[in-house]
C-alpha positions as a printed NumPy array, in Angstrom:
array([[ -0.313,  -0.017,   0.125],
       [  1.463,   3.512,  -0.8  ],
       [  1.448,   5.989,   1.582],
       [  1.301,   9.887,   1.063],
       [  4.227,  11.096,   2.938],
       [  2.601,  14.551,   2.831],
       [  0.007,  12.944,   4.999],
       [  1.915,  11.446,   7.702],
       [  2.219,  13.621,  11.056],
       [  4.589,  12.973,  13.703],
       [  3.86 ,  13.19 ,  17.312],
       [  5.17 ,  15.717,  18.996],
       [  7.08 ,  14.703,  22.377],
       [  7.383,  16.372,  25.828],
       [ 10.526,  16.857,  27.544],
       [  9.68 ,  14.093,  30.066],
       [  9.307,  11.734,  27.319],
       [ 12.355,  12.743,  26.037],
       [ 14.223,  12.742,  29.274],
       [ 12.746,   9.296,  29.785],
       [ 14.214,   7.86 ,  26.737],
       [ 17.803,   9.522,  27.236],
       [ 17.908,   8.076,  30.763],
       [ 17.405,   4.323,  29.221],
       [ 20.023,   5.171,  26.356],
       [ 22.504,   6.394,  29.305],
       [ 22.313,   2.995,  30.861],
       [ 23.133,   3.853,  34.229],
       [ 24.574,   7.208,  33.908],
       [ 22.761,  10.095,  35.696],
       [ 20.418,  12.391,  33.859],
       [ 22.73 ,  15.172,  35.018],
       [ 25.795,  13.822,  33.111],
       [ 24.145,  15.469,  30.111],
       [ 24.34 ,  19.347,  31.459],
       [ 27.603,  21.065,  30.767],
       [ 28.667,  23.969,  32.844],
       [ 30.599,  26.289,  30.566],
       [ 33.863,  28.339,  31.831],
       [ 31.183,  31.482,  32.292],
       [ 29.571,  29.448,  34.731],
       [ 26.499,  28.979,  32.66 ],
       [ 25.046,  25.648,  32.682],
       [ 23.736,  24.184,  29.35 ],
       [ 21.328,  21.848,  29.233],
       [ 20.982,  18.988,  26.685],
       [ 17.458,  20.14 ,  25.375],
       [ 15.506,  23.303,  24.847],
       [ 11.946,  23.885,  24.215],
       [  9.459,  26.618,  23.639],
       [  8.12 ,  26.075,  27.134],
       [ 11.282,  26.494,  29.092],
       [ 12.293,  29.602,  27.134],
       [  8.777,  31.154,  27.712],
       [  8.776,  30.176,  31.573],
       [ 12.423,  31.57 ,  31.804],
       [ 12.018,  34.78 ,  30.165],
       [  8.155,  35.305,  29.697],
       [  7.755,  39.14 ,  28.34 ],
       [ 11.303,  39.516,  28.482],
       [ 11.618,  37.074,  25.226],
       [  9.971,  39.866,  23.072],
       [ 11.808,  42.68 ,  24.423],
       [ 15.   ,  40.721,  24.118],
       [ 14.499,  40.055,  20.501],
       [ 13.309,  43.467,  19.78 ],
       [ 16.452,  44.964,  21.098],
       [ 18.75 ,  42.707,  19.307],
       [ 16.932,  43.641,  16.156],
       [ 16.422,  47.658,  16.727],
       [ 19.825,  48.077,  17.997],
       [ 21.821,  46.707,  14.585],
       [ 24.313,  49.526,  13.551],
       [ 24.201,  48.065,   9.922],
       [ 22.317,  45.608,   7.843],
       [ 25.026,  43.205,   7.428],
       [ 28.82 ,  42.746,   7.974],
       [ 31.671,  44.529,   6.187],
       [ 35.035,  42.894,   5.176],
       [ 38.001,  44.428,   7.278],
       [ 40.64 ,  42.412,   5.675],
       [ 44.21 ,  43.506,   7.387],
       [ 46.825,  44.786,   5.099],
       [ 50.301,  43.727,   5.408],
       [ 53.692,  43.928,   3.338],
       [ 57.505,  44.013,   3.474],
       [ 57.728,  47.084,   2.224],
       [ 55.764,  50.029,   1.235],
       [ 55.575,  49.429,  -2.629],
       [ 54.357,  45.694,  -1.389],
       [ 51.817,  47.19 ,   1.094],
       [ 50.225,  49.303,  -1.674],
       [ 50.36 ,  46.359,  -4.197],
       [ 48.362,  44.054,  -1.538],
       [ 46.356,  47.096,  -0.617],
       [ 45.223,  47.474,  -4.123],
       [ 44.316,  43.532,  -4.568],
       [ 42.818,  43.501,  -1.325],
       [ 40.323,  46.241,  -2.546],
       [ 39.831,  44.729,  -6.028],
       [ 38.627,  41.283,  -4.528],
       [ 35.889,  42.707,  -2.129],
       [ 37.444,  44.273,   0.917],
       [ 35.397,  46.939,   2.234],
       [ 37.431,  48.309,   4.93 ],
       [ 41.22 ,  48.896,   4.932],
       [ 42.777,  47.417,   7.969],
       [ 45.861,  48.452,   9.223],
       [ 48.197,  47.534,  12.35 ],
       [ 50.835,  50.332,  12.761],
       [ 53.549,  47.701,  13.793],
       [ 54.777,  47.361,  10.036],
       [ 58.015,  45.683,   9.34 ],
       [ 58.98 ,  49.102,   7.798],
       [ 59.415,  52.584,   8.536],
       [ 56.219,  54.904,   8.576],
       [ 57.512,  57.826,   7.005],
       [ 55.7  ,  60.873,   5.158],
       [ 55.729,  59.696,   1.781],
       [ 54.057,  56.512,   2.883],
       [ 51.17 ,  58.462,   4.835],
       [ 51.023,  61.06 ,   2.039],
       [ 49.844,  58.044,  -0.438],
       [ 47.737,  56.009,   2.488],
       [ 45.477,  59.261,   2.696],
       [ 44.577,  59.193,  -0.78 ],
       [ 43.148,  56.023,  -0.416],
       [ 41.195,  56.995,   3.109],
       [ 39.285,  59.709,   1.71 ],
       [ 37.876,  56.798,  -0.323],
       [ 37.645,  53.915,   1.562],
       [ 36.58 ,  53.056,   5.124],
       [ 38.962,  52.139,   7.439],
       [ 40.346,  50.357,  10.777],
       [ 43.519,  51.506,  12.31 ],
       [ 45.307,  49.595,  14.992],
       [ 47.731,  52.233,  16.712],
       [ 49.67 ,  52.43 ,  19.964],
       [ 48.703,  56.084,  20.859],
       [ 47.866,  59.284,  19.467],
       [ 51.899,  59.943,  18.592],
       [ 51.999,  56.609,  16.614],
       [ 53.323,  57.763,  13.064],
       [ 50.36 ,  55.989,  11.49 ],
       [ 47.767,  58.758,  12.678],
       [ 49.858,  61.689,  10.186],
       [ 47.859,  60.249,   7.499],
       [ 45.026,  62.3  ,   8.795],
       [ 47.344,  65.449,   7.863],
       [ 47.287,  64.536,   4.239],
       [ 43.772,  64.912,   3.798],
       [ 42.208,  67.977,   2.505],
       [ 40.087,  69.663,   4.697],
       [ 37.046,  69.985,   2.733],
       [ 37.176,  65.811,   2.671],
       [ 37.569,  65.261,   6.306],
       [ 33.694,  64.843,   7.022],
       [ 33.358,  62.446,   4.572],
       [ 35.84 ,  60.186,   5.843],
       [ 34.459,  57.253,   7.517],
       [ 36.444,  54.694,  10.141],
       [ 37.438,  53.695,  13.269],
       [ 40.747,  53.841,  15.429],
       [ 41.777,  51.548,  18.029],
       [ 44.244,  52.541,  20.498],
       [ 45.722,  51.966,  24.007],
       [ 45.405,  55.491,  24.627],
       [ 43.063,  58.269,  23.941],
       [ 43.09 ,  59.718,  20.392],
       [ 42.153,  63.323,  19.689],
       [ 41.277,  63.883,  15.872],
       [ 39.671,  67.187,  15.367],
       [ 38.001,  67.714,  12.36 ],
       [ 36.557,  63.881,  11.599],
       [ 33.483,  63.803,  12.434],
       [ 32.49 ,  60.388,  11.388],
       [ 35.905,  58.565,  12.448],
       [ 34.992,  56.411,  15.617],
       [ 38.116,  57.19 ,  18.277],
       [ 36.454,  56.184,  21.526],
       [ 36.704,  52.187,  21.565],
       [ 35.979,  49.575,  23.826],
       [ 38.479,  47.005,  22.877],
       [ 38.196,  44.095,  24.691],
       [ 40.553,  42.112,  22.838],
       [ 43.447,  42.694,  25.221],
       [ 41.049,  41.097,  27.661],
       [ 40.401,  38.347,  25.503],
       [ 43.697,  37.594,  24.631],
       [ 44.621,  37.059,  28.262],
       [ 41.785,  34.067,  28.17 ],
       [ 38.739,  36.584,  29.683],
       [ 35.51 ,  34.43 ,  29.115],
       [ 32.351,  35.781,  27.271],
       [ 30.717,  36.872,  30.37 ],
       [ 33.753,  39.389,  31.386],
       [ 34.526,  40.502,  27.992],
       [ 30.749,  41.874,  28.083],
       [ 31.108,  43.421,  31.12 ],
       [ 34.605,  44.97 ,  30.374],
       [ 33.25 ,  46.554,  27.259],
       [ 29.946,  48.419,  29.116],
       [ 32.822,  49.389,  32.014],
       [ 34.985,  50.743,  29.283],
       [ 31.927,  52.539,  27.848],
       [ 30.919,  54.24 ,  31.449],
       [ 34.786,  55.387,  31.689],
       [ 34.853,  57.122,  28.389],
       [ 30.951,  58.535,  28.939],
       [ 31.87 ,  60.373,  31.838],
       [ 34.12 ,  62.644,  29.893],
       [ 31.78 ,  63.315,  27.11 ],
       [ 29.655,  66.447,  26.409],
       [ 26.947,  64.199,  26.128],
       [ 25.676,  60.639,  25.422],
       [ 24.837,  61.644,  21.81 ],
       [ 28.316,  62.79 ,  21.096],
       [ 29.692,  59.89 ,  22.787],
       [ 27.714,  57.498,  20.915],
       [ 28.742,  58.891,  17.506],
       [ 32.18 ,  58.115,  18.225],
       [ 31.893,  54.941,  20.231],
       [ 32.383,  51.425,  19.059],
       [ 33.07 ,  48.073,  20.538],
       [ 35.815,  45.629,  19.469],
       [ 35.502,  41.959,  20.167],
       [ 37.421,  38.758,  19.385],
       [ 35.252,  35.861,  18.172],
       [ 36.353,  32.392,  19.643],
       [ 35.697,  29.22 ,  18.126],
       [ 32.859,  28.255,  20.781],
       [ 30.014,  28.805,  17.796],
       [ 26.973,  29.295,  19.829],
       [ 28.695,  31.142,  22.71 ],
       [ 30.314,  33.821,  20.434],
       [ 26.825,  34.355,  18.804],
       [ 25.067,  34.775,  21.957],
       [ 27.929,  37.16 ,  23.309],
       [ 27.145,  39.714,  20.109],
       [ 23.531,  39.354,  20.889],
       [ 23.757,  40.09 ,  24.739],
       [ 25.886,  43.082,  23.976],
       [ 23.177,  44.743,  22.182],
       [ 20.782,  44.184,  25.162],
       [ 22.984,  45.114,  27.642],
       [ 23.576,  48.232,  25.558],
       [ 19.915,  49.252,  25.856],
       [ 20.369,  48.393,  29.69 ],
       [ 23.396,  50.666,  30.026],
       [ 21.434,  53.515,  28.081],
       [ 18.818,  53.01 ,  30.027],
       [ 20.578,  53.446,  33.001],
       [ 21.894,  56.801,  32.324],
       [ 18.637,  58.163,  31.571],
       [ 18.788,  58.241,  27.684],
       [ 17.435,  55.753,  24.733],
       [ 20.257,  53.788,  23.26 ],
       [ 21.329,  54.49 ,  20.041],
       [ 22.859,  51.594,  18.161],
       [ 26.762,  51.276,  17.993],
       [ 29.121,  49.31 ,  15.327],
       [ 29.911,  45.924,  16.791],
       [ 33.783,  45.854,  15.361],
       [ 35.156,  42.011,  15.38 ],
       [ 37.645,  39.92 ,  14.694],
       [ 38.655,  36.214,  14.456],
       [ 40.55 ,  34.834,  17.704],
       [ 43.835,  33.703,  17.558],
       [ 43.591,  32.494,  21.272],
       [ 42.942,  28.95 ,  19.304],
       [ 45.381,  28.922,  16.677],
       [ 48.196,  26.724,  16.488],
       [ 51.948,  27.047,  14.701],
       [ 51.34 ,  23.113,  14.086],
       [ 48.797,  21.378,  12.029],
       [ 48.26 ,  25.259,  10.575],
       [ 45.44 ,  24.67 ,   8.353],
       [ 43.226,  23.765,  11.001],
       [ 43.436,  27.515,  12.14 ],
       [ 41.838,  27.842,   8.524],
       [ 38.515,  25.787,   9.361],
       [ 38.796,  27.903,  13.406],
       [ 38.383,  30.859,  11.293],
       [ 35.787,  30.124,   8.985],
       [ 33.881,  28.891,  12.009],
       [ 34.574,  32.235,  13.833],
       [ 33.65 ,  34.386,  11.165],
       [ 30.318,  32.49 ,  10.483],
       [ 29.549,  33.016,  14.099],
       [ 30.111,  36.642,  14.095],
       [ 28.191,  37.288,  11.026],
       [ 25.086,  35.722,  12.659],
       [ 25.756,  37.101,  15.741],
       [ 25.431,  40.732,  14.232],
       [ 28.929,  41.799,  13.84 ],
       [ 28.865,  45.082,  12.105],
       [ 32.892,  45.053,  10.668],
       [ 35.019,  41.531,  10.696],
       [ 38.293,  40.855,  10.441],
       [ 39.38 ,  37.197,   9.232],
       [ 43.022,  36.303,  10.111],
       [ 44.541,  33.905,   8.012],
       [ 45.587,  30.235,   9.12 ],
       [ 49.619,  31.246,   9.247],
       [ 49.05 ,  34.626,  10.823],
       [ 51.303,  33.38 ,  14.199],
       [ 54.31 ,  33.448,  11.621],
       [ 54.048,  35.41 ,   8.217],
       [ 50.882,  35.676,   6.313],
       [ 51.15 ,  34.887,   2.581],
       [ 49.128,  36.5  ,  -0.218],
       [ 47.385,  32.603,  -1.02 ],
       [ 46.472,  32.575,   2.759],
       [ 44.966,  36.103,   3.093],
       [ 43.06 ,  35.829,  -0.035],
       [ 41.311,  32.469,   1.576],
       [ 41.133,  34.283,   4.896],
       [ 39.143,  37.435,   2.937],
       [ 37.274,  34.862,   0.476],
       [ 35.855,  33.12 ,   3.992],
       [ 33.699,  36.273,   4.878],
       [ 32.88 ,  36.55 ,   1.014],
       [ 31.627,  33.403,   0.866],
       [ 29.396,  33.891,   3.822],
       [ 28.106,  37.422,   2.525],
       [ 27.926,  36.083,  -1.151],
       [ 26.728,  32.431,  -0.845],
       [ 25.044,  31.503,   2.197],
       [ 22.363,  34.221,   2.262],
       [ 22.21 ,  34.01 ,   5.971],
       [ 23.054,  37.779,   6.071],
       [ 19.598,  38.37 ,   4.007],
       [ 17.666,  37.254,   7.445],
       [ 17.485,  40.024,   9.979],
       [ 18.875,  38.478,  13.205],
       [ 19.191,  34.86 ,  11.864],
       [ 19.722,  33.316,  15.482],
       [ 16.724,  35.028,  16.98 ],
       [ 14.333,  32.733,  18.241],
       [ 16.41 ,  29.778,  18.584],
       [ 15.705,  28.009,  22.064],
       [ 19.119,  27.27 ,  22.661],
       [ 20.742,  30.579,  21.511],
       [ 17.997,  33.18 ,  23.104],
       [ 18.216,  31.35 ,  26.477],
       [ 22.323,  31.626,  26.433],
       [ 21.894,  35.221,  25.482],
       [ 19.616,  35.495,  28.563],
       [ 22.062,  33.767,  30.996],
       [ 24.971,  36.264,  29.47 ],
       [ 22.882,  39.594,  29.846],
       [ 22.063,  38.583,  33.723],
       [ 25.757,  37.403,  34.407],
       [ 27.369,  40.3  ,  32.781],
       [ 25.2  ,  42.994,  33.924],
       [ 25.721,  42.029,  37.53 ],
       [ 29.73 ,  41.76 ,  36.807],
       [ 29.443,  45.6  ,  35.609],
       [ 27.526,  46.878,  38.774],
       [ 30.299,  44.897,  40.439],
       [ 32.752,  46.952,  38.539],
       [ 31.121,  50.419,  38.58 ],
       [ 30.531,  50.158,  42.664],
       [ 34.298,  49.558,  43.142],
       [ 34.892,  52.604,  41.573],
       [ 35.11 ,  51.696,  37.776],
       [ 37.191,  49.87 ,  35.341],
       [ 40.591,  51.601,  37.016],
       [ 39.812,  50.818,  40.467],
       [ 38.578,  47.211,  39.54 ],
       [ 41.682,  46.265,  37.169],
       [ 43.449,  44.383,  39.542],
       [ 40.43 ,  42.563,  40.535],
       [ 39.607,  41.642,  37.108],
       [ 43.445,  40.701,  35.993],
       [ 43.117,  38.126,  38.73 ],
       [ 39.809,  37.031,  37.716],
       [ 40.7  ,  36.333,  34.059],
       [ 44.108,  34.818,  35.18 ],
       [ 41.841,  31.937,  36.803],
       [ 39.996,  31.53 ,  33.768],
       [ 42.974,  31.168,  31.701],
       [ 44.211,  28.747,  34.12 ],
       [ 41.157,  26.821,  33.73 ],
       [ 41.171,  26.864,  30.002],
       [ 44.833,  25.563,  29.983],
       [ 43.774,  22.536,  32.216],
       [ 41.151,  21.774,  29.914],
       [ 43.428,  21.59 ,  27.212],
       [ 46.277,  19.642,  29.008],
       [ 43.738,  17.349,  30.013],
       [ 41.817,  17.173,  27.025],
       [ 38.265,  18.282,  28.521],
       [ 39.218,  20.352,  25.485],
       [ 39.943,  19.57 ,  22.375],
       [ 42.543,  21.449,  20.34 ],
       [ 42.379,  19.694,  17.095],
       [ 45.761,  18.854,  15.932],
       [ 47.321,  19.888,  18.861],
       [ 46.543,  18.146,  22.084],
       [ 44.355,  15.752,  20.086],
       [ 44.762,  13.939,  16.677],
       [ 48.27 ,  15.67 ,  16.445],
       [ 50.232,  15.287,  13.691],
       [ 53.829,  14.276,  14.901],
       [ 55.891,  15.241,  11.453],
       [ 54.771,  18.699,  11.565],
       [ 57.867,  21.286,  11.895],
       [ 57.217,  23.88 ,  14.465],
       [ 58.261,  27.319,  12.653],
       [ 60.636,  29.731,  14.422],
       [ 58.962,  33.051,  12.88 ],
       [ 56.737,  34.751,  15.203],
       [ 54.496,  37.826,  13.945],
       [ 54.893,  40.522,  16.762],
       [ 51.283,  41.306,  16.456],
       [ 50.352,  38.061,  18.106],
       [ 53.49 ,  37.292,  20.553],
       [ 51.828,  38.163,  23.495],
       [ 48.599,  36.401,  23.04 ],
       [ 48.183,  33.952,  25.701],
       [ 47.168,  31.036,  23.107],
       [ 46.103,  27.795,  24.411],
       [ 48.738,  25.92 ,  22.294],
       [ 51.611,  27.299,  23.63 ],
       [ 52.365,  24.31 ,  26.25 ],
       [ 52.475,  22.245,  23.463],
       [ 54.581,  24.092,  21.009],
       [ 57.004,  24.222,  23.914],
       [ 56.549,  20.624,  24.632],
       [ 57.752,  19.812,  21.029],
       [ 60.856,  21.712,  21.449],
       [ 61.493,  20.154,  24.54 ],
       [ 61.285,  16.538,  22.938],
       [ 63.157,  17.272,  20.003],
       [ 65.992,  18.824,  21.958],
       [ 65.813,  15.688,  24.085],
       [ 66.262,  13.626,  21.006],
       [ 64.945,  10.649,  22.945],
       [ 64.119,   7.386,  21.732],
       [ 60.288,   6.132,  22.667],
       [ 58.745,   2.942,  22.386],
       [ 55.875,   0.76 ,  23.097],
       [ 55.996,  -2.697,  24.104],
       [ 52.562,  -4.16 ,  22.616],
       [ 51.262,  -7.439,  24.56 ],
       [ 48.753, -10.174,  23.015],
       [ 46.244,  -9.87 ,  20.38 ],
       [ 46.466,  -7.012,  17.874],
       [ 42.649,  -6.446,  18.555],
       [ 43.207,  -6.272,  22.084],
       [ 45.909,  -3.868,  22.594],
       [ 45.172,  -1.248,  19.474],
       [ 42.365,   1.006,  21.054],
       [ 45.391,   1.569,  23.866],
       [ 48.233,   1.674,  21.677],
       [ 46.526,   4.439,  19.513],
       [ 45.904,   6.383,  22.628],
       [ 49.409,   6.092,  23.665],
       [ 50.605,   7.393,  20.164],
       [ 48.086,   9.807,  20.211],
       [ 49.449,  10.871,  23.518],
       [ 53.027,  11.061,  22.642],
       [ 51.903,  12.828,  18.976],
       [ 51.115,  15.511,  20.577],
       [ 54.625,  16.1  ,  21.505],
       [ 56.236,  15.503,  18.151],
       [ 56.838,  11.865,  18.513],
       [ 55.827,   8.625,  16.962],
       [ 56.586,   5.79 ,  19.311],
       [ 58.254,   2.639,  17.744],
       [ 55.849,  -0.372,  18.442],
       [ 57.521,  -3.863,  19.185],
       [ 54.824,  -5.724,  17.358],
       [ 52.558,  -8.212,  18.825],
       [ 54.281,  -9.952,  21.739],
       [ 52.995, -13.31 ,  22.66 ],
       [ 54.704, -14.235,  25.855],
       [ 56.229, -12.861,  28.75 ],
       [ 59.615, -14.41 ,  27.87 ],
       [ 59.433, -12.781,  24.534],
       [ 58.718,  -9.407,  26.119],
       [ 61.345,  -9.526,  28.39 ],
       [ 63.863, -10.621,  25.553],
       [ 62.597,  -7.455,  23.369],
       [ 62.754,  -5.244,  26.26 ],
       [ 66.283,  -6.436,  26.821],
       [ 67.582,  -4.958,  23.468],
       [ 65.479,  -2.371,  22.944],
       [ 66.629,   0.457,  21.364],
       [ 64.671,   2.987,  23.747],
       [ 64.963,   5.576,  26.487],
       [ 61.465,   5.155,  27.467],
       [ 58.913,   2.458,  26.941],
       [ 55.367,   1.876,  27.735],
       [ 53.787,  -0.861,  28.136],
       [ 50.324,  -1.656,  26.546],
       [ 48.287,  -4.585,  26.995],
       [ 44.939,  -5.411,  28.462],
       [ 44.458,  -5.216,  32.029],
       [ 44.788,  -8.607,  32.692],
       [ 47.975,  -8.899,  30.719],
       [ 49.511,  -5.8  ,  31.905],
       [ 49.167,  -7.26 ,  35.467],
       [ 51.31 , -10.091,  34.708],
       [ 53.693,  -8.209,  32.291],
       [ 54.889,  -5.387,  34.54 ],
       [ 56.465,  -7.814,  37.557],
       [ 58.183, -10.051,  35.328],
       [ 59.332,  -6.893,  33.217],
       [ 60.542,  -5.01 ,  36.46 ],
       [ 62.665,  -7.841,  37.399],
       [ 64.974,  -7.475,  34.617],
       [ 64.452,  -4.034,  33.634],
       [ 67.63 ,  -2.394,  31.725],
       [ 68.757,   0.632,  33.789],
       [ 68.652,   2.871,  31.21 ],
       [ 65.007,   2.746,  30.389],
       [ 62.442,   4.217,  31.991],
       [ 59.573,   2.085,  31.781],
       [ 55.697,   3.043,  32.186],
       [ 52.416,   1.093,  32.106],
       [ 49.123,   2.392,  30.012],
       [ 45.99 ,   2.509,  31.917],
       [ 45.02 ,   2.756,  35.769],
       [ 45.954,   0.462,  38.027],
       [ 45.36 ,   1.824,  41.607],
       [ 45.678,  -1.24 ,  43.712],
       [ 49.126,  -2.159,  42.313],
       [ 50.483,   1.2  ,  41.619],
       [ 52.351,   1.63 ,  45.253],
       [ 54.084,  -1.858,  44.61 ],
       [ 54.903,  -1.218,  40.889],
       [ 56.313,   2.503,  41.691],
       [ 58.665,   1.032,  44.663],
       [ 59.77 ,  -2.056,  42.411],
       [ 61.031,   0.337,  39.588],
       [ 58.111,   1.386,  37.444],
       [ 58.026,   4.955,  36.421],
       [ 54.486,   5.401,  36.228],
       [ 51.148,   5.543,  34.051],
       [ 49.718,   7.042,  30.93 ],
       [ 45.594,   7.377,  30.943],
       [ 42.499,   9.104,  29.698],
       [ 42.111,  12.402,  31.822],
       [ 45.641,  12.712,  32.863],
       [ 47.303,  16.153,  32.307],
       [ 49.568,  15.596,  29.161],
       [ 52.07 ,  18.351,  29.553],
       [ 52.511,  17.544,  33.176],
       [ 53.216,  13.643,  32.557],
       [ 55.594,  13.928,  29.353],
       [ 57.421,  16.625,  30.987],
       [ 57.959,  14.184,  34.097],
       [ 58.569,  11.75 ,  31.235],
       [ 61.976,  13.522,  29.96 ],
       [ 63.095,  14.665,  33.397],
       [ 62.961,  10.858,  34.633],
       [ 65.191,   9.939,  31.474],
       [ 67.555,  12.687,  32.206],
       [ 67.652,  10.74 ,  35.536],
       [ 68.55 ,   7.639,  34.517],
       [ 71.006,   8.971,  31.82 ],
       [ 73.214,  10.519,  34.595]])
């Protein structure tokens, strides 16, 4: 009998029914194991429903959505590809190429590898009268700012752009150049979470508003600058939350909110110098989150930006945003994330937490008075991030998991990002340490391949993060064969890889005749046997959930010890 698919209706399952099925699937694990606490302290639920969202926000839901849509400064995202070059000639050649391929906003970091002189700024001034720009400078005495001296006075009112600076920049005669920025990126690069970034954006705004003639004058010069990390939904919620917070901020000073631009760039906090093409995927993910979240201006960093971008990597980065703009059609929708039960709920959580932190900062006397406290809080978050990466609670593809051991670590360093507290740095340093040690690492694999392979793959992956591919003994099938292999092994370190039962037989036998120059570990957790084995000469264990950095540094220390 034929069935008309159009007539089929699926029954709607309640949350309780879904929960019942989820508990069955968990096979004894608690239902609470499906809940995830983020680094911001927000608990993510495994399922969000319309009823849950309405119950949580009530009338505030409609106000939240309306605010986000009303406070959009633009109707899309403009491409702000950063221009680089080893010389002025190469810089302007790259600039022309970028503009011809869809770049909307000329983006320049003043830390250029050549001297910024009068000839350079005079030529650049012609471009700034035609195109919007984003300039990143040290302070108002930065040589790059002399570019504005070369612009004719009758053209200055039409010049548009953003200036990001550590210190205040007083640029007279340029009414459309925004110089008051809440730059949260330095905090982001130190490890700040989304809630801290949002609160700091408001605190920086509050500080600058105090010296302004009026809110309207301030808002006409103000913008916020965010970095977009790899946490896709969280970053969408962060940008949306800022607009809700901005309305509350304006209400707090007794005025109606004026939309201000959200300037953003892809984060390099999760970038790595090894397996660099994964950075390309990270940047694409971050760019998409920025576009959906409502960024008005977006810079996508090339995958090799930590060392030295090439013409190809720069073009790929720019094309990532062009694809989003031209092919995805996502920006044809106003607030594309609006109405998502999950994102609306997360947006509200960020608003509540960030507003509370902002009030705490203000009650303490403002951002300057709170500087030491917020630095301590951010440092705690950074340490948590590092611990999660080192224990693989947070995956950094190509770095702490699925690492390619043959990747070479580049020496070159882009000074623009040398101070970023990147999550991959401990693993990059670990590769340097193992390369310098020139140690021979091996695995003693025992039993049938199907039985030891999962554990062998884990141990190999463990050492791959340090740029090491351990040698394998092959499938040894007797204890005598294992002892013979260990006795002649050309290795400084050996890890025993077998099933738990086989390991319990192997370790005592191997320790009895272990060569003195070999450091011996066992793969797995053996709580009951650990003390006895360690007392007889076993170095330690390798197991899931272990701090990779601490363990592998302990391995190098042990190898140095036995070699003395």
